[in-house]
VEXDREN-2710 file (C-alpha; in Angstrom, 1 decimal):
% VEXDREN-2710
k/r/px/py/pz
1/MET/-96.5/247.2/158.0
2/LYS/-97.7/250.8/158.4
3/SER/-95.9/253.7/159.4
4/ILE/-98.1/256.6/158.8
5/PHE/-97.4/258.6/161.9
6/PHE/-93.5/258.5/161.1
7/ALA/-94.4/259.5/157.5
8/ALA/-96.3/262.4/159.0
9/THR/-93.7/263.5/161.2
10/ILE/-90.9/263.7/158.7
11/ALA/-93.2/265.3/156.1
12/ALA/-94.0/267.9/158.7
13/LEU/-90.3/268.3/159.8
14/VAL/-89.3/269.0/156.1
15/ALA/-91.9/271.9/156.1
16/THR/-90.2/273.4/159.2
17/SER/-88.2/275.7/157.3
18/ALA/-87.7/278.2/160.0
19/LEU/-84.9/276.0/161.2
20/CYS/-82.9/275.9/158.1
21/ALA/-81.7/278.0/155.1
22/ASP/-83.6/278.4/151.9
23/LYS/-81.8/275.8/150.1
24/PRO/-80.6/272.3/151.1
25/GLN/-77.1/272.5/152.7
26/TYR/-75.8/269.4/150.7
27/GLY/-76.8/269.5/146.9
28/VAL/-79.6/270.6/145.4
29/TRP/-81.9/268.0/146.9
30/GLY/-80.1/267.3/150.1
31/PHE/-77.4/264.8/149.0
32/ASP/-73.8/265.8/147.9
33/THR/-73.4/263.8/144.6
34/ALA/-70.1/265.2/144.1
35/GLY/-68.9/263.6/147.2
36/ALA/-70.0/260.2/146.1
37/ASP/-68.2/257.8/143.8
38/PHE/-70.9/256.3/141.8
39/LYS/-68.4/254.3/139.8
40/ALA/-67.9/251.9/142.6
41/ASN/-69.7/249.0/143.0
42/PRO/-72.4/249.7/145.8
43/GLY/-72.5/245.8/146.5
44/ASN/-68.7/245.7/147.3
45/ASP/-68.7/248.8/149.5
46/PHE/-71.7/251.0/149.8
47/PHE/-70.0/253.4/152.2
48/ARG/-67.5/254.1/149.3
49/TYR/-70.2/254.4/146.8
50/ALA/-72.0/257.1/148.8
51/ASN/-69.0/259.0/149.9
52/GLY/-65.9/257.8/148.0
53/ALA/-65.1/261.2/146.3
54/TRP/-65.3/263.1/149.6
55/LEU/-63.2/260.6/151.3
56/ASP/-60.3/260.7/148.6
57/ARG/-60.4/264.5/148.7
58/THR/-60.9/265.4/152.3
59/GLN/-57.8/265.6/154.4
60/ILE/-58.2/265.3/158.3
61/PRO/-57.5/268.4/159.9
62/SER/-54.4/268.6/162.0
63/ASP/-56.3/269.6/164.9
64/LYS/-58.7/266.8/164.9
65/PRO/-58.3/263.0/165.1
66/GLY/-60.7/262.6/162.3
67/TYR/-63.1/264.7/160.0
68/SER/-66.8/264.3/159.0
69/LEU/-70.0/265.8/158.4
70/ARG/-71.0/265.4/161.8
71/LEU/-67.8/267.1/162.8
72/ILE/-68.8/269.9/160.4
73/MET/-72.0/270.1/162.5
74/THR/-70.0/270.4/165.8
75/ASP/-67.7/272.9/164.3
76/THR/-70.7/275.1/163.7
77/VAL/-72.1/274.6/167.2
78/GLU/-68.5/275.5/168.7
79/ALA/-68.2/278.7/166.7
80/ARG/-71.7/279.8/167.7
81/LEU/-70.8/279.1/171.4
82/ASN/-67.6/280.9/171.0
83/GLU/-69.6/284.0/169.7
84/LEU/-71.9/283.7/172.6
85/MET/-69.2/283.2/175.3
86/ALA/-66.9/286.0/173.8
87/LYS/-69.8/288.5/173.8
88/ALA/-70.6/287.5/177.6
89/ALA/-67.0/287.9/178.5
90/ALA/-67.0/291.4/177.0
91/GLU/-69.9/292.4/179.0
92/SER/-69.2/290.6/182.2
93/GLY/-67.6/291.8/185.5
94/SER/-65.1/290.3/187.4
95/ASP/-67.4/288.7/190.1
96/PRO/-70.8/288.3/188.1
97/SER/-74.2/287.1/189.4
98/ASP/-76.2/286.4/186.4
99/LEU/-75.8/283.3/184.3
100/GLN/-74.5/285.0/181.2
101/GLY/-72.0/287.1/183.4
102/LYS/-70.7/283.8/184.9
103/VAL/-70.4/282.2/181.4
104/GLY/-68.5/285.4/180.3
105/ALA/-66.2/285.4/183.4
106/PHE/-65.3/281.7/183.1
107/TYR/-64.4/282.2/179.6
108/LYS/-62.5/285.4/180.2
109/ALA/-60.3/283.4/182.8
110/PHE/-59.7/280.7/180.6
111/MET/-58.7/282.8/177.7
112/ASP/-56.2/284.8/179.9
113/GLU/-53.3/282.8/179.2
114/LYS/-50.9/285.1/180.6
115/ARG/-52.2/284.8/184.2
116/VAL/-52.4/280.9/183.7
117/GLU/-48.8/280.9/182.8
118/SER/-47.9/283.2/185.9
119/LEU/-49.7/281.1/188.3
120/GLY/-47.9/278.0/187.4
121/THR/-48.9/275.0/189.5
122/LYS/-50.2/277.1/192.2
123/PRO/-53.8/276.4/191.5
124/ILE/-53.4/272.6/192.0
125/ALA/-51.3/273.1/195.3
126/PRO/-54.2/272.3/197.6
127/GLU/-54.7/268.6/196.0
128/LEU/-50.7/268.1/195.9
129/ASP/-50.2/269.2/199.3
130/ALA/-53.0/266.9/200.7
131/VAL/-51.4/264.1/198.9
132/ARG/-48.0/264.8/200.4
133/ASP/-49.5/265.1/204.0
134/ALA/-51.6/261.8/203.5
135/LYS/-50.1/259.0/205.7
136/THR/-52.7/256.1/205.7
137/PRO/-54.9/254.2/203.3
138/SER/-57.9/255.6/204.8
139/VAL/-56.7/259.0/204.1
140/PHE/-56.0/258.2/200.5
141/ALA/-59.4/256.6/200.2
142/GLY/-61.1/259.9/201.5
143/LEU/-59.2/261.9/198.8
144/MET/-60.3/259.5/196.2
145/GLY/-63.9/260.2/197.1
146/ARG/-63.3/263.7/196.3
147/ASN/-62.7/263.0/192.5
148/THR/-66.3/264.2/192.4
149/VAL/-65.3/267.8/193.2
150/ASP/-61.6/268.1/192.4
151/PHE/-58.8/266.7/190.3
152/ASN/-57.9/263.7/192.4
153/PRO/-58.0/260.2/190.9
154/SER/-59.7/257.2/192.3
155/ILE/-59.6/253.4/191.9
156/PHE/-63.4/253.5/192.1
157/ASN/-65.9/255.7/190.4
158/VAL/-69.1/256.9/192.4
159/PHE/-72.1/258.3/190.7
160/THR/-75.8/258.7/191.1
161/ASP/-78.5/257.4/188.7
162/VAL/-82.0/256.0/188.6
163/ASP/-82.3/252.7/190.4
164/LEU/-82.7/250.2/187.8
165/LYS/-84.7/247.9/190.2
166/ASP/-86.8/250.4/192.0
167/PRO/-87.0/253.2/189.0
168/LYS/-89.0/255.6/191.2
169/ARG/-85.7/256.3/193.3
170/TYR/-82.2/257.3/192.6
171/ALA/-79.4/255.2/193.8
172/VAL/-75.7/255.5/194.3
173/TYR/-73.5/253.3/192.0
174/VAL/-70.0/252.3/192.2
175/SER/-67.6/251.2/189.4
176/GLN/-63.9/250.1/188.6
177/ALA/-61.7/253.0/187.8
178/GLY/-58.1/254.0/188.2
179/LEU/-56.9/253.6/184.8
180/GLY/-55.1/256.6/182.8
181/LEU/-55.4/254.8/179.3
182/PRO/-58.6/254.4/177.5
183/ASP/-59.0/250.8/178.1
184/ARG/-57.4/247.6/180.0
185/ASP/-56.1/246.4/176.7
186/TYR/-53.7/249.1/176.4
187/TYR/-51.8/247.6/179.4
188/LEU/-52.2/244.0/178.6
189/GLU/-52.1/243.6/175.0
190/PRO/-48.6/243.4/173.1
191/SER/-49.8/245.6/170.4
192/PHE/-50.2/248.3/172.7
193/ALA/-46.8/248.1/174.2
194/ALA/-45.3/251.2/172.4
195/THR/-48.3/253.3/173.5
196/LYS/-47.8/252.0/177.1
197/ALA/-44.2/253.0/177.1
198/LEU/-45.2/256.7/175.9
199/TYR/-47.8/256.8/178.8
200/GLN/-44.9/256.0/181.2
201/ALA/-42.8/258.8/179.6
202/HIS/-45.8/261.1/179.8
203/ALA/-46.2/260.3/183.5
204/ALA/-42.6/261.0/184.1
205/LYS/-42.8/264.4/182.2
206/LEU/-45.8/265.6/184.4
207/LEU/-44.2/264.5/187.6
208/LYS/-41.0/266.5/186.7
209/LEU/-43.3/269.6/185.8
210/ILE/-44.6/269.4/189.4
211/ALA/-41.1/268.8/190.9
212/TRP/-41.9/265.5/192.1
213/PRO/-39.1/263.5/193.4
214/ASP/-37.8/260.5/191.5
215/ALA/-40.1/261.0/188.7
216/ASP/-38.7/258.5/186.3
217/ALA/-38.8/255.6/188.9
218/ARG/-42.0/256.6/190.2
219/ALA/-43.6/256.7/186.7
220/LYS/-42.7/253.2/186.2
221/ASP/-44.3/252.3/189.5
222/ILE/-47.4/254.3/188.3
223/VAL/-47.6/252.1/185.0
224/ASP/-47.0/248.9/186.8
225/PHE/-49.7/249.8/189.4
226/GLU/-52.3/250.4/186.8
227/THR/-51.2/247.3/184.9
228/LYS/-52.2/245.3/187.8
229/ILE/-55.6/247.1/188.1
230/ALA/-56.1/246.5/184.4
231/ALA/-55.5/243.0/184.7
232/ALA/-58.2/242.9/187.7
233/SER/-60.6/244.8/185.7
234/TRP/-63.7/243.7/183.8
235/THR/-63.6/244.3/179.7
236/LYS/-65.9/246.9/178.2
237/ALA/-68.1/244.0/176.6
238/GLN/-68.5/242.7/180.2
239/ASP/-69.5/245.8/181.5
240/ARG/-72.4/246.1/178.9
241/ASP/-74.4/243.4/180.8
242/VAL/-76.9/245.4/182.8
243/ASN/-77.9/242.4/185.1
244/ALA/-74.1/241.5/186.0
245/THR/-73.3/245.3/186.8
246/TYR/-76.3/245.6/189.1
247/ASN/-75.3/244.3/192.6
248/HIS/-77.0/245.6/195.8
249/MET/-74.5/245.6/198.7
250/SER/-74.9/247.4/202.2
251/ILE/-71.8/249.5/203.4
252/PRO/-70.8/246.7/205.9
253/ASP/-70.9/243.9/203.3
254/LEU/-68.9/245.9/200.7
255/GLN/-66.3/246.6/203.2
256/ALA/-66.1/242.8/204.2
257/PHE/-66.1/242.1/200.5
258/THR/-63.2/244.5/199.9
259/PRO/-61.0/244.6/203.1
260/GLY/-58.2/246.5/201.3
261/PHE/-60.3/249.5/200.8
262/ASP/-61.9/252.0/203.4
263/TRP/-65.3/252.6/202.1
264/LYS/-66.6/254.8/204.8
265/ALA/-63.7/257.1/204.3
266/PHE/-64.3/257.1/200.7
267/LEU/-68.0/258.0/200.8
268/ALA/-67.1/260.7/203.4
269/GLY/-65.0/262.2/200.9
270/ALA/-67.8/262.1/198.3
271/SER/-70.2/263.8/200.8
272/LEU/-72.1/260.3/200.8
273/SER/-71.6/259.3/204.4
274/ASP/-75.3/258.8/205.2
275/ARG/-75.8/256.3/202.4
276/VAL/-76.9/252.9/203.6
277/ARG/-76.4/250.9/200.4
278/LEU/-74.6/251.0/197.0
279/ILE/-75.2/249.4/193.6
280/VAL/-71.8/247.8/192.7
281/ALA/-71.0/247.4/189.0
282/GLU/-68.0/244.9/188.4
283/LYS/-68.6/243.1/191.7
284/SER/-66.0/240.4/191.0
285/ALA/-63.3/243.0/190.2
286/PHE/-63.7/244.9/193.3
287/PRO/-61.8/242.8/195.8
288/LYS/-59.1/242.3/193.4
289/ILE/-58.4/245.9/192.7
290/ALA/-58.7/246.7/196.4
291/ALA/-56.0/244.1/196.9
292/VAL/-53.8/245.7/194.3
293/TYR/-54.2/249.1/196.1
294/SER/-53.5/247.8/199.6
295/ALA/-50.5/246.0/198.4
296/ALA/-48.9/249.2/196.7
297/LEU/-46.2/251.4/198.4
298/PRO/-47.4/254.7/199.9
299/ASP/-44.7/256.4/197.6
300/THR/-46.3/254.8/194.4
301/ILE/-49.9/255.8/195.4
302/ARG/-48.7/259.4/196.3
303/ALA/-46.8/259.5/192.9
304/TRP/-50.0/258.0/191.0
305/PHE/-52.1/260.7/192.9
306/ALA/-50.0/263.6/191.8
307/PHE/-49.6/262.3/188.2
308/HIS/-53.2/262.2/187.7
309/ILE/-53.9/265.4/189.5
310/ALA/-51.6/267.1/187.0
311/ASP/-53.0/265.3/184.0
312/SER/-56.6/266.0/185.0
313/ALA/-55.9/269.6/185.7
314/ALA/-53.4/269.9/182.5
315/LEU/-55.6/272.0/180.1
316/TYR/-56.2/274.8/182.9
317/LEU/-52.5/275.0/183.8
318/PRO/-49.4/276.5/181.9
319/ARG/-48.6/275.8/178.2
320/SER/-45.9/273.0/179.3
321/PHE/-48.8/270.8/180.7
322/VAL/-51.1/271.4/177.8
323/ASP/-48.4/270.4/175.4
324/ALA/-47.8/267.1/177.5
325/TYR/-51.7/266.5/177.5
326/PHE/-51.8/267.0/173.7
327/GLU/-48.8/264.8/172.9
328/LEU/-50.3/261.7/174.7
329/HIS/-54.1/262.2/174.8
330/GLU/-54.5/263.5/171.5
331/LYS/-51.5/262.9/169.3
332/THR/-50.5/259.4/170.6
333/LEU/-54.1/258.0/171.4
334/ALA/-56.0/259.6/168.7
335/GLY/-53.6/260.5/166.0
336/GLN/-54.4/264.3/166.0
337/LYS/-51.4/266.3/164.6
338/THR/-51.9/269.7/166.1
339/GLN/-53.5/271.3/169.0
340/VAL/-56.9/272.8/168.7
341/ALA/-57.2/276.5/169.3
342/ARG/-57.4/277.7/172.9
343/TRP/-60.8/279.2/172.3
344/LYS/-62.1/275.8/171.2
345/ARG/-60.8/274.1/174.4
346/ALA/-62.7/277.0/176.4
347/VAL/-65.8/276.3/174.5
348/HIS/-65.5/272.4/175.2
349/LEU/-64.4/272.8/178.9
350/ILE/-66.8/275.5/179.8
351/GLY/-69.8/274.4/177.6
352/GLY/-69.7/270.7/178.4
353/ASN/-71.0/267.7/176.0
354/ASP/-72.2/264.6/176.9
355/CYS/-72.3/264.4/180.7
356/ASP/-73.6/260.5/181.1
357/MET/-71.2/258.8/178.6
358/ILE/-68.2/261.0/179.3
359/PRO/-68.7/262.5/182.7
360/SER/-65.2/264.2/182.3
361/ASP/-66.8/266.3/179.5
362/CYS/-69.0/268.2/182.0
363/PHE/-66.6/268.2/185.0
364/GLY/-66.4/271.8/186.5
365/SER/-68.2/273.2/183.7
366/LEU/-71.3/275.4/183.3
367/SER/-72.8/272.9/181.0
368/TRP/-76.5/273.1/181.3
369/GLY/-76.2/277.0/181.7
370/VAL/-74.1/277.3/178.4
371/GLY/-77.2/275.2/176.7
372/GLN/-79.5/277.8/178.0
373/LEU/-77.6/280.7/176.2
374/TYR/-77.2/278.4/173.0
375/THR/-80.8/277.6/172.6
376/ALA/-82.3/280.8/173.5
377/VAL/-80.6/282.1/170.4
378/TYR/-80.4/279.0/168.1
379/PHE/-83.4/276.9/169.2
380/PRO/-86.5/279.1/169.8
381/PRO/-89.4/277.9/172.0
382/GLU/-91.7/277.9/168.9
383/ALA/-89.5/275.4/167.1
384/LYS/-89.1/273.1/170.1
385/ALA/-92.9/273.0/170.6
386/LYS/-93.5/272.0/166.6
387/ILE/-90.7/269.3/166.7
388/GLU/-91.6/268.0/170.0
389/ASP/-95.2/267.3/168.7
390/LEU/-94.1/265.8/165.5
391/VAL/-91.5/263.4/167.1
392/ALA/-94.0/262.1/169.5
393/HIS/-95.7/260.4/166.7
394/LEU/-92.8/258.1/166.2
395/LYS/-94.1/256.2/169.1
396/ALA/-97.1/255.3/167.0
397/ALA/-95.0/254.5/164.1
398/TYR/-92.9/252.1/166.2
399/ARG/-96.1/250.5/167.9
400/THR/-97.3/249.4/164.6
401/ARG/-93.8/247.7/163.8
402/LEU/-94.0/245.9/167.1
403/GLU/-97.3/244.8/166.3
404/ASN/-96.4/243.2/163.2
405/ASN/-93.3/241.7/164.6
406/ASP/-93.3/238.1/163.2
407/TRP/-91.2/236.1/165.7
408/MET/-92.3/237.4/169.2
409/SER/-95.3/235.8/171.1
410/PRO/-98.1/237.8/172.1
411/GLN/-97.1/237.9/175.8
412/THR/-94.1/239.4/175.4
413/LYS/-95.1/241.5/172.6
414/ALA/-97.8/243.1/175.0
415/GLU/-95.1/244.0/177.4
416/ALA/-92.9/245.5/174.4
417/LEU/-95.9/247.7/173.6
418/LYS/-96.6/248.8/177.2
419/LYS/-93.1/249.8/177.3
420/LEU/-93.2/251.6/174.0
421/ASP/-96.1/253.8/175.5
422/THR/-94.1/254.9/178.2
423/TYR/-91.3/256.5/176.1
424/ASN/-90.7/260.2/176.9
425/ILE/-89.6/262.3/173.7
426/LYS/-87.4/265.2/174.7
427/VAL/-86.2/267.6/171.7
428/GLY/-84.2/270.7/172.0
429/TYR/-83.6/271.3/175.5
430/PRO/-84.6/270.6/179.1
431/ASP/-88.0/272.1/180.2
432/HIS/-86.7/273.2/183.7
433/PRO/-83.3/275.0/183.6
434/ARG/-80.5/274.0/186.0
435/ASP/-79.6/276.5/188.9
436/TYR/-76.3/278.1/188.9
437/SER/-77.1/280.9/191.2
438/LYS/-74.8/279.3/193.9
439/VAL/-71.8/278.9/191.6
440/VAL/-69.2/281.5/192.3
441/VAL/-67.2/282.3/189.2
442/ARG/-64.4/284.8/188.9
443/ASP/-62.5/286.0/185.9
444/ASP/-59.0/285.5/187.5
445/ASP/-59.4/282.1/189.3
446/LEU/-59.9/279.4/186.4
447/VAL/-59.1/276.4/188.4
448/GLY/-61.0/277.8/191.3
449/ASP/-63.9/278.2/188.8
450/VAL/-63.7/274.7/187.8
451/ARG/-63.7/273.3/191.4
452/ARG/-66.8/275.4/192.4
453/ALA/-68.7/274.6/189.5
454/ALA/-68.1/270.6/190.1
455/ALA/-68.8/271.1/193.8
456/VAL/-72.2/272.7/193.0
457/ASP/-72.9/270.2/190.3
458/TRP/-72.1/267.0/192.5
459/ALA/-74.2/268.9/195.4
460/PHE/-77.1/268.9/192.9
461/TYR/-77.0/265.0/192.3
462/VAL/-76.2/264.2/196.0
463/GLY/-79.2/266.4/197.0
464/ARG/-81.8/264.9/195.0
465/LEU/-81.0/261.4/196.0
466/ASP/-83.8/261.0/198.5
467/GLY/-86.2/262.8/196.4
468/PRO/-88.4/261.5/193.6
469/VAL/-86.8/260.6/190.2
470/ASP/-87.4/263.7/187.8
471/ARG/-88.4/262.0/184.5
472/GLN/-87.5/265.5/182.7
473/ASP/-84.1/265.4/183.5
474/TRP/-81.5/265.4/180.7
475/SER/-77.9/263.7/180.8
476/MET/-76.8/265.4/177.5
477/THR/-76.5/269.0/177.0
478/PRO/-78.7/270.9/174.6
479/GLN/-75.8/272.0/172.5
480/THR/-74.5/268.3/172.0
481/ASN/-74.3/267.0/168.6
482/ASP/-75.8/263.6/169.5
483/ALA/-78.8/261.8/170.9
484/TYR/-79.5/259.2/173.2
485/ASN/-82.3/256.6/174.8
486/GLY/-81.8/257.0/178.5
487/SER/-82.5/255.0/181.8
488/LEU/-85.8/257.4/182.3
489/ARG/-87.2/255.6/179.3
490/ASP/-86.6/258.9/177.5
491/ILE/-85.5/259.5/173.7
492/VAL/-83.6/262.8/173.7
493/PHE/-82.6/264.7/170.5
494/PRO/-80.7/267.9/171.6
495/ALA/-80.7/271.1/169.6
496/GLY/-77.0/270.3/168.4
497/ILE/-78.1/267.3/166.3
498/LEU/-81.1/269.1/164.4
499/GLN/-79.1/270.3/161.6
500/ALA/-77.9/269.0/158.3
501/PRO/-76.8/266.4/157.1
502/MET/-78.9/264.8/160.0
503/PHE/-82.0/266.9/159.3
504/ASP/-82.3/269.7/156.6
505/ALA/-85.8/271.1/156.3
506/ASN/-85.3/272.0/152.8
507/ALA/-83.7/268.6/151.5
508/ASP/-85.5/265.8/149.6
509/ALA/-88.0/263.8/152.0
510/ALA/-86.2/260.5/151.2
511/ILE/-82.9/261.9/152.5
512/ASN/-84.3/263.2/155.7
513/PHE/-86.0/259.9/156.3
514/GLY/-82.7/258.1/155.9
515/ALA/-80.7/260.3/158.1
516/ILE/-83.0/262.0/160.9
517/GLY/-85.6/259.4/160.5
518/GLY/-82.9/256.5/160.8
519/VAL/-81.6/258.2/164.0
520/ILE/-85.0/258.6/165.7
521/GLY/-85.5/255.0/164.8
522/HIS/-82.2/253.9/166.2
523/GLU/-82.8/255.6/169.7
524/MET/-86.0/253.9/169.9
525/THR/-84.8/250.6/169.0
526/HIS/-82.2/251.0/171.8
527/GLY/-85.1/250.3/174.4
528/PHE/-85.2/246.8/172.7
529/ASP/-81.5/246.1/172.1
530/ASP/-79.6/243.5/173.7
531/GLN/-79.4/245.3/177.0
532/GLY/-82.3/247.8/176.6
533/ARG/-84.7/244.8/176.3
534/LYS/-84.0/243.9/179.9
535/ILE/-85.7/247.1/181.2
536/ASP/-89.4/246.9/181.7
537/ALA/-92.1/249.5/181.1
538/GLU/-91.7/250.9/184.6
539/GLY/-88.0/251.2/183.9
540/ALA/-87.0/248.2/186.1
541/LEU/-84.4/245.7/185.5
542/ARG/-86.7/242.5/185.1
543/ASP/-86.9/239.9/182.8
544/TRP/-90.3/240.2/181.0
545/TRP/-89.6/238.1/177.9
546/THR/-90.7/234.6/177.6
547/ALA/-87.8/232.1/177.6
548/GLU/-88.5/231.1/174.0
549/ASP/-88.7/234.6/172.7
550/ALA/-85.6/235.5/174.4
551/LYS/-83.7/232.5/172.7
552/LYS/-85.1/233.7/169.3
553/PHE/-83.6/237.3/170.0
554/GLU/-80.3/235.7/171.2
555/VAL/-79.9/233.8/168.2
556/ARG/-80.7/236.9/165.7
557/ALA/-78.4/239.0/167.9
558/ALA/-75.5/236.5/167.8
559/MET/-75.8/236.3/164.1
560/LEU/-75.5/240.0/163.8
561/GLY/-72.4/240.0/166.3
562/LYS/-70.7/237.5/164.2
563/GLN/-71.2/239.6/161.0
564/TYR/-69.5/242.6/162.9
565/SER/-66.7/240.7/164.4
566/GLN/-65.5/239.9/160.8
567/PHE/-65.3/243.6/159.7
568/GLU/-61.5/244.8/159.6
569/PRO/-61.3/248.6/159.5
570/ILE/-57.7/248.5/159.4
571/PRO/-55.4/245.4/158.6
572/GLY/-55.2/243.1/161.9
573/VAL/-57.8/245.3/163.8
574/HIS/-61.3/243.9/164.2
575/VAL/-64.8/245.4/165.3
576/ASP/-65.7/243.6/168.6
577/GLY/-69.4/242.3/167.7
578/ALA/-70.1/242.0/171.5
579/LEU/-69.0/245.4/172.6
580/THR/-70.9/247.1/169.6
581/MET/-73.9/244.8/169.9
582/GLY/-76.5/247.2/171.0
583/GLU/-75.5/249.9/168.7
584/ASN/-75.5/247.7/165.8
585/ILE/-78.9/246.5/166.5
586/ALA/-80.0/250.1/166.9
587/ASP/-78.6/251.1/163.5
588/LEU/-80.3/248.0/161.8
589/GLY/-83.7/248.7/163.5
590/GLY/-83.4/252.6/162.7
591/LEU/-82.6/252.3/159.2
592/THR/-85.4/249.6/158.7
593/LEU/-88.1/251.8/160.3
594/ALA/-86.9/254.8/158.2
595/LEU/-87.2/253.1/154.8
596/GLU/-90.7/251.6/155.6
597/ALA/-92.0/255.0/156.8
598/TYR/-90.9/256.6/153.8
599/HIS/-92.9/254.3/151.7
600/GLU/-95.9/255.1/153.8
601/SER/-95.3/258.8/153.3
602/LEU/-95.8/258.0/149.6
603/LYS/-99.6/257.2/150.1
604/GLY/-99.4/254.7/147.3
605/LYS/-97.9/257.0/144.8
606/PRO/-94.6/256.2/143.1
607/ALA/-91.6/257.7/144.4
608/PRO/-90.0/260.5/142.6
609/VAL/-86.8/259.8/140.6
610/ILE/-84.1/262.5/141.2
611/ASP/-80.9/262.7/139.3
612/GLY/-81.9/258.9/138.1
613/LEU/-82.1/257.8/141.8
614/THR/-85.2/256.0/143.2
615/GLY/-86.6/257.1/146.6
616/ASP/-85.3/253.7/148.0
617/GLN/-81.8/254.7/146.9
618/ARG/-82.0/258.3/148.2
619/VAL/-83.1/256.7/151.8
620/PHE/-79.9/254.6/151.8
621/LEU/-78.0/257.5/150.5
622/GLY/-79.2/259.7/153.1
623/TRP/-78.2/257.3/155.9
624/ALA/-74.7/256.8/154.3
625/GLN/-74.3/260.6/153.9
626/ALA/-75.1/261.0/157.6
627/TRP/-72.1/259.0/158.5
628/ARG/-69.5/260.4/155.8
629/GLY/-66.2/260.8/157.4
630/LYS/-62.8/259.4/158.1
631/VAL/-60.6/259.0/161.2
632/THR/-56.8/258.2/161.9
633/ASP/-55.8/254.7/162.5
634/ALA/-54.8/255.6/166.1
635/TYR/-58.3/256.6/166.5
636/VAL/-59.7/253.2/165.2
637/LYS/-57.5/251.3/167.5
638/ARG/-58.8/253.2/170.4
639/GLN/-62.4/253.0/169.3
640/VAL/-62.6/249.2/168.6
641/VAL/-61.5/248.6/172.2
642/SER/-63.4/251.3/174.1
643/ASP/-66.3/252.4/172.0
644/PRO/-69.7/250.7/171.9
645/HIS/-70.3/252.3/168.2
646/SER/-68.7/250.4/165.1
647/PRO/-66.4/252.6/163.0
648/ARG/-68.6/254.6/160.6
649/GLN/-68.1/252.5/157.4
650/PHE/-69.7/249.6/159.1
651/ARG/-72.6/251.6/160.5
652/VAL/-73.4/251.7/156.8
653/ASN/-72.2/248.4/155.3
654/GLY/-73.1/246.6/158.3
655/VAL/-76.7/247.8/158.2
656/VAL/-77.6/247.7/154.4
657/HIS/-76.5/244.3/153.6
658/ASN/-79.3/243.0/156.1
659/ILE/-82.1/244.8/154.4
660/ASP/-83.6/243.3/151.5
661/ALA/-84.6/246.3/149.8
662/TRP/-81.0/247.5/149.4
663/TYR/-80.2/244.5/147.3
664/VAL/-83.2/245.5/145.0
665/ALA/-82.5/249.2/144.9
666/PHE/-78.8/248.8/143.9
667/GLY/-78.8/245.5/142.1
668/VAL/-76.7/243.6/144.5
669/LYS/-76.1/239.9/143.5
670/PRO/-74.4/236.9/144.7
671/GLY/-70.5/237.6/144.4
672/ASP/-70.6/241.1/145.4
673/LYS/-68.4/241.3/148.7
674/LEU/-71.3/242.7/151.0
675/TYR/-73.8/240.1/149.6
676/VAL/-75.5/237.9/152.2
677/ALA/-77.8/235.0/151.3
678/PRO/-81.5/235.9/152.3
679/GLN/-81.5/233.3/154.9
680/ASP/-78.4/234.7/156.8
681/ARG/-79.7/238.4/156.8
682/VAL/-80.5/239.6/160.3
683/ARG/-84.0/240.7/160.9
684/ILE/-84.7/241.7/164.5
685/TRP/-86.7/244.8/164.6
END
């Protein structure tokens, strides 16, 4: 199987030394051998073999729920952003008009802790007063619709995105919501009972901080209310099914379907009164959640609103709120020991992050504007142009891979190739900057800045609903240390991820193939994972597979899911093979493609041996090093019920033991813990 274009791309990336230092960041050839444990048996635990010494000597910082080479990358981005924001703050006026001045004033407002303390809860008084004054379920529904622009909670989320069955248009989507804990399991599973109790105590604490009457009793009511919502809600695994979560409904039909909730009032609150239809996600859950809401006492709903307003705004409020937020969300739910520095919170809350997967990461921020400032300094246009041109060749590499697929029929294969040809590769930052001219930012009104930024942001998404779909749009900010395959049939690599160990222009080519090559292949494979394969070349939700091919795929995917469900990151806690299916398929496809591309890059010549390691060994080590890290047990427990990504050790061990070349490279034999018989190895893409 030829991968000549992929090989050329990585080789050229390695030559793009303007983006990196003169020497590899990790070791003399790009791999930190001092962090490996080469005395371990790679066939028993390859993640340990590649990363064991680092794992043994590295302590998780007290202000983080984990630590990894990827988090070191994020630390670098955060430090750069802080420098940019602090400089902008020093040069900004109190009521700036340009982007840099607005970022600086926002930062100045956040860092003025003395003023934040002096204001107390006054900044959230408008929301709390509206809740106290609300008398009817319709008024509450209208307030829920305003969660797009303020701190109000809602039992249903509303957002806009490309219409999956009419991809030339945007649509309004609504989905289940209403829970303050990360997943329904936290309310329903006995193993989370202690955490649930701490959540109730947290609710009581915040209610007391805002002087809400009968705080302890109301906190219990809140948790009971959310427990009923949790019982009515779909699981995360159910939510991954793009067919099941696509249900067109007119507003009258949805109102009749969920009589316990006033959709007209909700949509008016969200500035969507003129919409004639919605796409409903967890359809069967909607009437059940609405029934829970309509049966709740008004005092419970008011207290639920008040608590979540305080919780959502906590990081912009006095220290007592920040401390309470930390105790639950970061210490209890993630295992983090101490709070991060205030400047880091400022960078995150003003700069945003992944606006699609975690919308709250970008709520009330200047995310895209901060991205413009960041890439202007750390990702020059000439670098963007070079890498865009190079990464585009990956489409040709994957085309060859699809052409040589040995289990797919010609009919389905033709459709797959057609889809691949429509992929739009985006690198660094968006071509069209977001307009922040209408955002009013003041250096003495932090919560007001958040509200105004959120309002302008939501107006942008509502305002484009009737226009054509912008295929150049991004849903992840340029400063984000991640990548994605999106609904626009786009594969996006923000500037934040293009640094070591994911990519190092001065590292050994095999290391780069295993790291950034594997990630590029991962994102491409997402278009053909268990859910991505249901989207056709036009971006529409359509079954374009033959029944026989679909069955073959499902059998292979089920084999992979069974493997992952057996993995146990900590005793008694298992990976959910269904929830993580898409990411696992993408990891397997990405590393397989990267290895074959490395072989092509050699052009028939033997791979060099470096420090006694062959080329294939270094490709696998490059992938393993990219996932080097560790997390707290609390983080793992949250991850396995709420995150579609497998814990990092299984992003290594779960992948390599399905690739034949890994067995040859490291002499893995029957009896080794990771050994899988050839007939049981999963081969999909």
